[in-house]
C-alpha positions, -999 to +999 in steps of 0.1 A: +640-396+444+640-362+429+624-347+460+649-364+482+678-351+462+665-316+456+647-308+489+660-335+513+648-337+549+633-303+555+629-307+593+666-316+596+676-286+574+653-263+594+668-275+627+704-271+614+696-236+601+679-226+634+709-239+654+734-220+632+713-188+634+712-191+672+750-195+673+755-164+651+730-144+671+747-154+703+781-144+689+767-111+677+757-102+712+793-103+724+812-091+693+807-078+658+805-104+632+832-105+604+820-097+569+822-134+560+802-144+591+776-117+584+773-129+547+769-165+559+743-155+585+723-137+558+725-167+534+714-191+562+685-168+571+673-166+535+676-204+532+657-208+564+629-186+553+627-204+520+625-238+537+599-226+561+578-213+532+582-246+514+572-266+545+541-244+549+532-249+513+535-287+515+515-287+547+488-266+530+486-290+501+486-320+524+457-306+545+435-296+515+418-271+537+405-241+519+401-222+552+437-226+563+453-193+573+489-183+578+491-192+615+471-224+615+498-248+603+507-259+639+472-263+653+460-297+665+430-294+641+453-290+612+473-321+622+442-342+628+429-331+593+463-341+577+463-375+594+426-381+585+434-375+548+465-397+550+445-426+566+416-420+541+439-422+511+456-454+523+444-489+515+445-509+547+434-543+535+422-563+505+398-593+504+413-620+482+394-653+479+375-646+511+407-639+530+418-605+543+452-594+532+469-566+552+506-569+544+516-542+518+537-568+498+508-593+497+484-565+487+507-555+459+510-591+447+472-596+449+465-564+429+491-574+403+477-609+400+441-595+397+449-570+369+473-594+352+444-619+351+422-593+335+447-577+311+473-604+306+456-627+281+430-625+253+397-641+263+383-667+239+356-653+216+324-669+205+325-653+171+351-636+150+352-614+119+369-625+087+382-593+072+391-610+039+354-617+034+344-581+042+371-562+023+376-570-014+412-570-025+422-539-046+452-534-068+472-506-052+500-504-077+486-472-091+494-454-059+531-457-066+529-444-101+541-408-107+515-380-112+509-370-148+504-334-160+466-337-163+462-348-127+483-319-115+463-294-136+430-308-123+443-305-087+453-269-093+418-261-106+401-277-075+422-257-050+399-235-028+401-197-035+409-170-010+430-192+013+464-187+028+494-197+007+507-232+010+542-242+020+555-231-014+542-196-008+518-195-038+480-190-035+455-208-056+446-176-074+482-170-084+486-206-097+454-204-117+462-170-132+498-178-141+493-215-149+504-213-185+537-196-175+546-218-146+531-251-158+562-268-170+584-258-141+558-266-115+550-301-130+587-310-132+593-300-096+562-317-084+571-350-102+606-349-087+593-345-052+566-371-054 
């Protein structure tokens, strides 16, 4: 949809541009073009060159030929190579329950049914794991309790040295060296945050 809206039918646009350029060139043979006509001719010419370049790029990508040169886009070899790749990338038929399906809608339905059968339901298992037997229940109420001052002091002591400062801008060396001075404020802020 995006390609159709943005680019549109390139062959039609190129044909229209060629026709308009031919009309302007014919008119230019008999008279001088007005400034508006000259401006429009230059715009159409630039648009035509851009569309031709885009068409050549699409043809080059379609062909997947590394040896394609600038003048080779219209050769019969090039077109045969494009058609070969197009036919190679297309699925012509599927075999479903020993019957050959060739209609695109039937092939889409068969592919959907196949993968829906694989992925659509959970197969029955011969054995299952009981997680309650493997994991012993633990009381996690302590995780919601606020940090006390001793836990914060121990965490400050375990910080690695010579590392970049944290989000608060302080390094571990600064916190250890100035801990007696910043202890109360730091603990109060930390407990409010967490």
